[in-house]
Structures are given as structure tokens and as C-alpha cells.
N, C-alpha and C positions, 0 to 999 in steps of 0.2 A: 358735691352737688350731683354727681353722676347717678346717685342712687334715688334722686327725686322722681324722675320719670312721669309719665302720664298714666294715672290709674285707669284700668280698663274694666273693672268689675263693679259697675254702679247699676242700681236698679232704675235710674232715670238717665235721660240724655242730657249732656251739658248744654248750657245756653251759649250763645255767641260770645258773651263776655267771659265765660269760663274757658271756652276754647282759646280765646285770645290770651288768657292768663297762662294756659298750658304752653302756648307757643312762646310766650315771654320766658317761661321757665327753661324751655329747650334752648332758646337763644342764649340765655345766661350760662347754661351748662357748656355750650360751645365756646363762649368767651372765656370761661374759666379753663377749659381744656387748652385753648390757645395760649393763655397766660402761663399755664404749667409747662407746656412744651417750649415756650420761649425761655422760661427759667431753666429748663433742662439743657437747652442749647448753651445758655450763658454759663451754667455750671460746668459743662463739658469744655468750653473754650477757656474759661478762666481757672478752672480747677483741675479736672481730670487730665487734660492734655498737658498741662504744666507738670502734674504729678508724674505722668508717664515719661515726659522728657527728662525729669530729674532722675528717675529710676534708670533710664538708659545711660545718662551721664555717670551715675554711680557705678553701674555695671562695667562701663568702659574703663573707669578708673581702677576698678578691681582687676580687670583683665591686664592692664598695664602693670599693676603691682605684682600680679602672679607671673607675668612674663619676666619682669625684672628679677624676681626671686629665683625663677628657673635659670636665668643667665648667671646669677651670683652663685647658685649651687653648682653649676657646671664649672665655673672658674675655680672653685675650691677644691 
């Protein structure tokens, strides 16, 4: 909805009713943006942060595996 906007190039001036309609459009655009940002926050909290946590845990496991391999190679 962000592409709706208020048209500026008219040959006539808008009435009060039309001005009010444009204001309602702008209000709805702002509400939609708020909803999208709230969804982005939820996606970060429930998705991306957990994904990054899982990646870190996997990398830590790989480090332990490599350290164990290094110790085993030294012992041989």
C-alpha cells in the first residue's frame, strides 16, 4: 500500500471529503507498515535468532571435533 500516496497533479482541488479519504489512506498505510515491522520483529525473535543460535552450536561442536582429532593425531 505504500505506493498509493496522495496524487498531486490534478486540474481541480479536492473537496474536504476527498482530503479526508486521502488522510484515511495514509493512516492505513502507516498501520500496514506497523504490522509489517511487528511481523519482522517476530520473525527475528522466533526464526533468525534461533537459526543463528543453532549455527553457533554447530560451529562449537565442529571446533570440539577438530580439537579431538588434533589430539588423536598427536597421540598416534
